[in-house]
C-alpha positions as CSV (number, residue, x, y, z in Angstrom):
1,X,-5.7,9.4,9.8
2,X,-4.0,8.2,13.0
3,X,-1.4,11.0,12.6
4,X,-4.0,13.7,12.2
5,X,-6.0,12.4,15.2
6,X,-2.8,12.3,17.3
7,X,-2.0,15.9,16.3
8,X,-5.6,17.0,17.1
9,X,-5.5,15.2,20.5
10,X,-2.1,16.8,21.4
11,X,-3.4,20.2,20.3
12,X,-6.6,19.8,22.2
13,X,-4.8,18.7,25.3
14,X,-2.3,21.5,25.0
15,X,-4.9,24.1,24.4
16,X,-7.1,22.8,27.2
17,X,-4.3,22.7,29.7
18,X,-3.0,26.1,28.7
19,X,-6.5,27.5,28.8
20,X,-7.3,25.9,32.2
21,X,-4.1,27.3,33.7
22,X,-4.6,30.7,32.2
23,X,-8.2,30.7,33.4
24,X,-7.3,29.7,36.9
25,X,-4.6,32.4,37.2
26,X,-6.8,35.1,35.7
27,X,-9.8,34.1,37.8
28,X,-7.6,34.1,40.9
29,X,-6.2,37.5,40.0
30,X,-9.6,39.0,39.3
31,X,-11.2,37.7,42.5
32,X,-8.1,38.6,44.6
33,X,-8.1,42.2,43.3
34,X,-11.9,42.5,43.9
35,X,-11.7,41.3,47.5
36,X,-8.7,43.4,48.3
37,X,-10.4,46.5,46.9
38,X,-13.6,45.8,48.9
39,X,-11.8,45.0,52.1
40,X,-9.6,48.1,51.8
41,X,-12.6,50.3,51.1
42,X,-14.6,48.8,53.9
43,X,-11.8,49.5,56.4
44,X,-11.5,53.0,55.2
45,X,-15.2,53.7,55.7
46,X,-15.3,52.0,59.1
47,X,-12.3,54.0,60.3
48,X,-14.0,57.2,59.1
49,X,-17.5,56.5,60.5
50,X,-16.7,54.5,63.7
51,X,-15.9,57.6,65.9
52,X,-19.5,58.7,65.4
53,X,-20.8,55.5,66.9
54,X,-21.6,55.7,70.6
55,X,-20.6,52.9,73.0
56,X,-22.6,51.0,73.9
57,X,-24.7,51.7,70.7
58,X,-28.4,51.4,70.5
59,X,-30.4,49.9,67.7
60,X,-31.0,53.2,66.0
61,X,-27.3,54.0,66.0
62,X,-26.5,50.6,64.6
63,X,-28.9,51.1,61.7
64,X,-27.5,54.6,61.0
65,X,-24.0,53.2,61.0
66,X,-25.0,50.4,58.6
67,X,-26.8,52.8,56.3
68,X,-23.8,55.1,56.3
69,X,-21.4,52.3,55.4
70,X,-23.7,51.1,52.6
71,X,-24.1,54.5,51.2
72,X,-20.4,55.1,51.2
73,X,-20.1,52.8,48.1
74,X,-21.1,54.9,45.0
75,X,-22.4,51.9,43.0
76,X,-24.9,51.1,45.7
77,X,-24.2,47.3,45.7
78,X,-23.2,47.0,49.3
79,X,-25.5,45.5,51.9
80,X,-24.3,45.9,55.5
81,X,-25.2,44.2,58.8
82,X,-24.0,45.7,62.0
83,X,-24.3,43.7,65.2
84,X,-23.6,44.5,68.9
85,X,-24.4,41.9,71.5
86,X,-28.0,40.8,70.9
87,X,-28.7,43.9,68.7
88,X,-28.4,44.0,64.9
89,X,-29.4,46.3,62.1
90,X,-29.1,46.1,58.3
91,X,-28.7,48.9,55.7
92,X,-31.9,47.7,54.0
93,X,-35.1,47.2,56.0
94,X,-36.0,43.6,56.8
95,X,-32.9,42.3,55.0
96,X,-32.5,38.6,56.1
97,X,-28.8,38.7,55.1
98,X,-28.9,35.1,54.1
99,X,-25.3,35.1,52.8
100,X,-23.9,35.4,56.3
101,X,-22.8,31.8,57.3
102,X,-22.3,30.6,60.9
103,X,-18.7,29.8,60.0
104,X,-18.0,33.4,59.1
105,X,-19.8,34.8,62.2
106,X,-17.7,32.4,64.4
107,X,-14.5,33.5,62.7
108,X,-15.3,37.2,63.4
109,X,-16.1,36.3,67.1
110,X,-12.8,34.6,67.6
111,X,-10.5,37.1,65.9
112,X,-10.1,40.8,65.3
113,X,-8.8,40.3,61.8
114,X,-10.9,40.9,58.8
115,X,-12.2,37.7,57.3
116,X,-14.1,37.0,54.0
117,X,-15.9,34.2,52.3
118,X,-17.4,33.6,48.8
119,X,-20.9,32.4,49.0
120,X,-23.0,30.9,46.1
121,X,-26.3,32.6,46.1
122,X,-27.9,30.5,43.4
123,X,-27.7,32.7,40.3
124,X,-24.6,34.6,41.3
125,X,-21.7,34.5,43.8
126,X,-21.4,37.1,46.6
127,X,-18.4,38.2,48.6
128,X,-19.1,38.4,52.4
129,X,-16.7,40.3,54.6
130,X,-16.7,40.4,58.4
131,X,-14.7,42.5,60.8
132,X,-14.7,43.7,64.4
133,X,-14.6,47.4,65.2
134,X,-11.8,48.2,67.6
135,X,-11.1,51.5,69.5
136,X,-8.2,53.2,71.0
137,X,-8.7,56.6,72.8
138,X,-12.1,57.1,71.1
139,X,-10.9,56.5,67.5
140,X,-11.2,53.4,65.4
141,X,-7.7,51.8,65.3
142,X,-5.9,48.7,66.4
143,X,-6.9,47.9,69.9
144,X,-9.4,46.1,72.0
145,X,-12.6,45.1,70.3
146,X,-15.6,47.3,71.0
147,X,-18.0,44.4,70.5
148,X,-19.4,46.0,67.3
149,X,-19.2,43.7,64.3
150,X,-19.6,44.7,60.7
151,X,-20.7,42.3,57.9
152,X,-20.7,43.3,54.3
153,X,-22.0,41.4,51.2
154,X,-21.2,42.4,47.7
155,X,-22.5,40.6,44.6
156,X,-19.6,39.7,42.3
157,X,-21.5,40.1,39.0
158,X,-18.8,42.2,37.4
159,X,-16.1,39.6,38.4
160,X,-18.4,36.8,37.0
161,X,-18.7,38.7,33.7
162,X,-14.9,38.9,33.6
163,X,-14.6,35.2,34.3
164,X,-17.2,34.4,31.6
165,X,-15.4,36.5,29.1
166,X,-12.2,34.5,29.9
167,X,-14.0,31.2,29.3
168,X,-15.4,32.5,26.0
169,X,-11.9,33.7,25.0
170,X,-10.4,30.3,25.8
171,X,-13.1,28.5,23.9
172,X,-12.6,30.8,20.9
173,X,-8.8,30.3,21.0
174,X,-9.2,26.5,21.2
175,X,-11.0,26.1,17.8
176,X,-8.3,27.9,15.8
177,X,-5.6,26.0,17.7
178,X,-7.3,22.7,16.8
179,X,-7.7,23.8,13.1
180,X,-4.0,24.8,13.0
181,X,-3.0,21.5,14.5
182,X,-5.0,19.6,12.0
183,X,-3.5,21.6,9.2
184,X,0.0,21.0,10.5
185,X,-0.9,17.3,10.9
186,X,-2.0,17.1,7.3
187,X,1.2,18.8,6.1
188,X,3.3,16.4,8.2
189,X,1.3,13.4,7.2
190,X,1.6,14.4,3.5
191,X,5.4,14.7,3.9
192,X,5.6,11.3,5.6
193,X,3.0,9.3,3.7
194,X,3.9,10.5,0.2
195,X,7.1,8.4,0.0
196,X,5.4,5.6,1.8
197,X,2.6,5.5,-0.7
198,X,5.1,5.7,-3.5
199,X,6.9,2.7,-2.0
200,X,3.6,0.9,-1.7
201,X,2.8,1.5,-5.4
202,X,6.3,0.5,-6.4
203,X,6.0,-2.7,-4.4
204,X,2.7,-3.6,-6.1
205,X,4.3,-2.8,-9.5
206,X,7.2,-5.2,-8.6
207,X,4.7,-7.9,-7.5
208,X,2.9,-7.5,-10.9
209,X,6.1,-8.3,-12.7
210,X,7.3,-4.8,-13.7
211,X,10.8,-5.3,-12.3
212,X,12.2,-2.1,-13.8
213,X,10.2,0.0,-11.3
214,X,12.3,2.5,-9.3
215,X,11.7,5.2,-6.7
216,X,12.9,8.8,-6.8
217,X,15.3,9.4,-3.9
218,X,15.0,12.9,-2.3
219,X,16.8,14.0,0.8
220,X,18.9,12.1,3.2
221,X,16.4,11.0,5.9
222,X,15.3,7.4,6.8
223,X,12.7,7.4,4.0
224,X,15.2,8.4,1.4
225,X,17.5,5.6,2.7
226,X,14.6,3.2,2.5
227,X,13.9,4.3,-1.1
228,X,17.6,3.8,-2.0
229,X,17.6,0.3,-0.5
230,X,14.4,-0.5,-2.4
231,X,16.0,0.5,-5.7
232,X,19.0,-1.6,-5.0
233,X,16.8,-4.6,-4.1
234,X,14.7,-4.1,-7.2
235,X,17.8,-3.9,-9.4
236,X,19.2,-7.1,-7.9
237,X,15.9,-8.9,-8.2
238,X,15.5,-7.8,-11.9
239,X,19.0,-9.1,-12.6
240,X,18.4,-12.4,-10.9
241,X,15.0,-12.9,-12.5
242,X,16.4,-12.0,-15.9
243,X,19.1,-14.6,-15.4
244,X,16.7,-17.2,-14.2
245,X,14.3,-16.6,-17.1
246,X,17.2,-16.9,-19.5
247,X,18.3,-20.2,-18.0
248,X,14.7,-21.4,-18.1
249,X,14.3,-20.4,-21.7
250,X,17.5,-22.1,-22.6
251,X,16.4,-25.3,-20.8
252,X,13.0,-25.3,-22.5
253,X,14.7,-24.7,-25.9
254,X,17.2,-27.5,-25.2
255,X,14.4,-29.9,-24.3
256,X,12.3,-28.9,-27.4
257,X,15.3,-29.2,-29.7
258,X,16.4,-32.5,-28.3
259,X,12.9,-33.9,-28.6
260,X,12.6,-32.6,-32.2
261,X,15.9,-34.0,-33.2
262,X,15.1,-37.4,-31.7
263,X,11.8,-37.8,-33.6
264,X,13.5,-38.5,-37.0
265,X,15.9,-41.3,-35.8
266,X,13.1,-42.7,-33.6
267,X,10.8,-42.9,-36.6
268,X,13.4,-44.9,-38.4
269,X,14.1,-47.1,-35.4
270,X,10.3,-47.7,-35.1
271,X,10.1,-48.8,-38.7
272,X,13.1,-51.2,-38.2
273,X,11.7,-52.6,-35.0
274,X,8.3,-53.2,-36.7
275,X,10.1,-55.3,-39.4
276,X,12.1,-57.2,-36.8
277,X,8.9,-57.9,-34.8
278,X,7.4,-59.5,-37.9
279,X,10.4,-61.8,-38.3
280,X,11.0,-62.5,-34.6
281,X,9.2,-65.8,-34.8
282,X,11.9,-67.1,-37.3
283,X,14.8,-66.0,-35.1
284,X,16.5,-68.0,-32.4
285,X,15.1,-67.4,-28.9
286,X,17.9,-65.1,-27.6
287,X,17.8,-62.9,-30.7
288,X,14.0,-62.8,-30.6
289,X,14.1,-61.7,-26.9
290,X,16.5,-58.9,-27.8
291,X,14.4,-57.8,-30.7
292,X,11.3,-57.6,-28.5
293,X,13.2,-55.7,-25.8
294,X,14.5,-53.1,-28.4
295,X,11.0,-52.7,-29.8
296,X,9.4,-52.1,-26.3
297,X,12.1,-49.6,-25.4
298,X,11.8,-47.8,-28.7
299,X,8.0,-47.4,-28.2
300,X,8.7,-46.0,-24.6
301,X,11.3,-43.6,-26.0
302,X,8.9,-42.4,-28.7
303,X,6.2,-41.8,-26.1
304,X,8.7,-39.9,-23.9
305,X,9.7,-37.7,-26.9
306,X,6.1,-37.0,-27.7
307,X,5.4,-36.1,-24.1
308,X,8.4,-33.8,-23.9
309,X,7.3,-32.1,-27.1
310,X,3.8,-31.5,-25.5
311,X,5.3,-30.2,-22.3
312,X,7.5,-27.8,-24.3
313,X,4.5,-26.4,-26.1
314,X,2.8,-25.7,-22.7
315,X,6.0,-24.0,-21.4
316,X,6.4,-21.9,-24.5
317,X,2.7,-20.9,-24.5
318,X,2.2,-22.4,-27.9
319,X,-0.5,-24.9,-26.8
320,X,-3.9,-23.9,-28.3
321,X,-7.4,-25.2,-27.6
322,X,-9.5,-26.2,-30.6
323,X,-12.9,-26.2,-29.1
324,X,-15.9,-28.1,-30.4
325,X,-19.3,-28.9,-28.9
326,X,-19.4,-32.7,-28.5
327,X,-21.2,-35.4,-26.7
328,X,-18.9,-36.0,-23.7
329,X,-20.1,-39.6,-23.1
330,X,-19.4,-40.6,-26.7
331,X,-16.0,-39.0,-26.5
332,X,-15.1,-41.1,-23.5
333,X,-16.4,-44.3,-25.1
334,X,-14.2,-43.6,-28.2
335,X,-11.1,-43.1,-25.9
336,X,-11.6,-46.5,-24.3
337,X,-12.4,-48.2,-27.6
338,X,-9.3,-46.8,-29.4
339,X,-7.1,-48.3,-26.7
340,X,-8.9,-51.6,-26.4
341,X,-9.9,-50.8,-22.8
342,X,-13.6,-51.2,-23.2
343,X,-13.6,-54.6,-21.5
344,X,-11.1,-53.6,-18.8
345,X,-13.1,-50.5,-17.5
346,X,-16.5,-50.4,-15.8
347,X,-18.2,-47.3,-17.2
348,X,-21.1,-45.3,-15.9
349,X,-22.0,-42.6,-18.5
350,X,-25.1,-40.6,-19.2
351,X,-27.3,-41.4,-22.2
352,X,-26.3,-40.1,-25.7
353,X,-26.5,-36.3,-26.0
354,X,-27.5,-35.9,-22.4
355,X,-24.3,-34.1,-21.5
356,X,-22.7,-32.0,-24.1
357,X,-19.8,-29.5,-23.7
358,X,-17.5,-27.3,-25.6
359,X,-14.1,-28.8,-25.3
360,X,-11.0,-29.7,-27.3
361,X,-11.7,-33.4,-28.2
362,X,-8.1,-34.3,-28.6
363,X,-7.0,-32.9,-25.3
364,X,-10.1,-34.5,-23.5
365,X,-9.0,-37.8,-25.1
366,X,-5.5,-37.3,-23.6
367,X,-6.8,-36.5,-20.2
368,X,-9.1,-39.6,-20.0
369,X,-6.5,-41.9,-21.6
370,X,-3.8,-40.8,-19.1
371,X,-6.0,-41.2,-16.1
372,X,-7.4,-44.6,-17.1
373,X,-4.0,-45.8,-18.2
374,X,-2.5,-44.7,-14.9
375,X,-5.3,-46.6,-13.0
376,X,-4.7,-49.8,-15.0
377,X,-0.9,-49.7,-14.6
378,X,-0.5,-48.6,-11.0
379,X,-3.9,-49.5,-9.5
380,X,-5.9,-52.7,-9.6
381,X,-9.1,-53.8,-11.3
382,X,-11.9,-53.2,-11.4
383,X,-11.3,-49.7,-12.7
384,X,-14.4,-47.4,-12.9
385,X,-15.0,-44.4,-15.2
386,X,-17.9,-42.1,-14.4
387,X,-19.3,-39.0,-16.0
388,X,-22.0,-36.8,-14.6
389,X,-23.0,-33.1,-14.4
390,X,-22.1,-31.4,-11.2
391,X,-23.4,-28.3,-9.5
392,X,-22.8,-25.0,-11.3
393,X,-22.8,-26.4,-14.9
394,X,-19.7,-28.5,-14.7
395,X,-18.9,-31.9,-16.2
396,X,-17.3,-34.2,-13.7
397,X,-15.1,-37.1,-14.8
398,X,-14.0,-39.7,-12.2
399,X,-11.5,-42.5,-12.6
400,X,-11.5,-45.0,-9.7
401,X,-9.3,-48.0,-9.2
402,X,-9.3,-50.8,-6.5
403,X,-5.5,-50.8,-5.8
404,X,-3.7,-49.9,-2.6
405,X,-4.2,-46.2,-3.1
406,X,-1.7,-43.3,-3.1
407,X,0.5,-42.7,-0.1
408,X,-0.3,-39.5,1.8
409,X,3.2,-38.2,1.2
410,X,2.8,-38.6,-2.6
411,X,-0.6,-37.1,-3.0
412,X,0.6,-33.4,-3.1
413,X,3.1,-34.3,-5.9
414,X,1.3,-36.7,-8.2
415,X,0.9,-34.0,-10.9
416,X,4.5,-32.9,-10.8
417,X,6.8,-33.8,-13.7
418,X,8.9,-36.9,-13.4
419,X,7.9,-37.3,-9.7
420,X,8.6,-40.8,-8.4
421,X,7.1,-42.0,-5.1
422,X,10.0,-44.4,-4.7
423,X,13.4,-42.8,-5.2
424,X,14.9,-46.2,-5.9
425,X,12.6,-46.8,-8.8
426,X,14.4,-45.4,-11.8
427,X,12.3,-47.1,-14.5
428,X,8.6,-46.9,-15.1
429,X,6.3,-48.0,-17.9
430,X,5.3,-44.5,-18.7
431,X,7.2,-41.3,-19.3
432,X,6.5,-39.7,-15.9
433,X,4.8,-36.8,-17.6
434,X,1.3,-38.2,-18.2
435,X,-0.3,-36.7,-15.1
436,X,1.5,-33.4,-15.6
437,X,0.2,-33.2,-19.2
438,X,-3.3,-34.1,-17.9
439,X,-3.2,-31.2,-15.4
440,X,-2.1,-28.7,-18.0
441,X,-4.9,-29.8,-20.4
442,X,-7.5,-29.5,-17.7
443,X,-6.2,-26.1,-16.7
444,X,-6.4,-24.8,-20.3
445,X,-10.1,-25.7,-20.2
446,X,-10.5,-23.7,-17.1
447,X,-11.1,-26.8,-15.0
448,X,-9.5,-28.5,-12.1
449,X,-8.1,-32.0,-11.4
450,X,-7.4,-33.6,-8.1
451,X,-6.3,-36.9,-6.7
452,X,-7.5,-38.6,-3.5
453,X,-7.9,-42.0,-1.8
454,X,-11.2,-43.7,-1.5
455,X,-12.4,-44.8,2.0
456,X,-13.0,-48.3,0.8
457,X,-9.6,-48.5,-0.8
458,X,-8.1,-47.4,-4.1
459,X,-7.4,-44.0,-5.7
460,X,-9.8,-41.6,-7.4
461,X,-8.9,-38.9,-9.8
462,X,-11.6,-36.2,-10.3
463,X,-11.7,-33.8,-13.3
464,X,-14.1,-30.9,-13.3
465,X,-14.6,-29.0,-16.7
466,X,-16.9,-26.0,-17.1
467,X,-19.7,-26.5,-19.6
468,X,-20.1,-22.8,-20.4
469,X,-19.0,-21.5,-23.7
470,X,-15.3,-20.7,-23.6
471,X,-12.9,-18.9,-25.9
472,X,-9.7,-20.6,-27.1
473,X,-6.8,-19.8,-24.7
474,X,-3.1,-20.3,-24.9
475,X,-1.1,-22.3,-22.4
476,X,1.3,-20.4,-20.2
477,X,4.8,-21.5,-19.1
478,X,5.5,-22.7,-15.6
């Protein structure tokens, strides 16, 4: 649109300038030719009729002279005023001769040359010519002035018609010029914008993940060079992304395979440690301490393997929701009771069946257990668990603790995998994946989870789950 407007403005300016210059020159030529013709004809008639004028002339002679000059023009458009001293006569009776201006009369009084002036008479323009009659040896010629002055006025209606015709022609020529300019602008814009639009579509296609998108390269101009550069960039990007995806897939497969292979020996180790735990009371103190240490580390390792398997399912897109309509408050009570946390957590839940939702019970249990467990391990009692219905048909679960809170530098990273707020802390009670698994489970439900610090101290984790009916969805890799 800007290109078309620019072409139209240039065409309009060019046509207007050309038309104005042409009009000025044509108008000047028409008027110049008209005045030259009138002045030449007036001089001819004055030279022919002046010898018949007596000196000094009387009023009757002046009127006859004026009438003769006016009648010498075949079209009958001349009006003549002849003056001598205080006497004057016009070719038409009682003609006021309003076109004669004091400036023109003064110019005739001060010079023997023929002078003229264009006067606007309201509805038309008139040419007024003034000259002094000179005599030499009884004939009109160059010489001393006789005192007789001749003034002629001619309406320039014909010349005005010529000028109006020029204006009409310029106006009629401007419209086709603008139309041609717009047509050329559209053709030029199409030639320029077609590859640009193709580049825009290709860029969007690349952004949508279709990395095999390429542009047709035509010509050797800057746009063709840009298309060629785009194709090279897209090819390099496709190759890099394919390599990264391959590396990521191999890393996920490796983690899943390692986790799967560890489950069998860990199961055997857990069985052995359970037996050793039962006999630890009969062992010497050092051996009993070692047995308990091995048992604790085996449990942590088993939890880590389970979490890695769960994360692998999310990354592989194999995680599936098994939705069921349940009483959310009752589900939260069961989560606390199953882990013996009922006496450790202050709950504020709605009455039975007051808040029901369609969720995956197992994944909701994991979400609540991870958040409450995180508050008990890293926060301080009392720990609060709240459930209520928020605006827009959502269930809100809040877990609050009374600990020191989460450092501001850590808040943006709390849901990242294996993130440690203290780089020197290499060992934790958990696997380092609990909050990441929580975020994935909430996301699969179409909800959100966020962490913040309470003004009165302590951290608060807020989960929002939609209560509308949802179809089972599959997890996507990160």
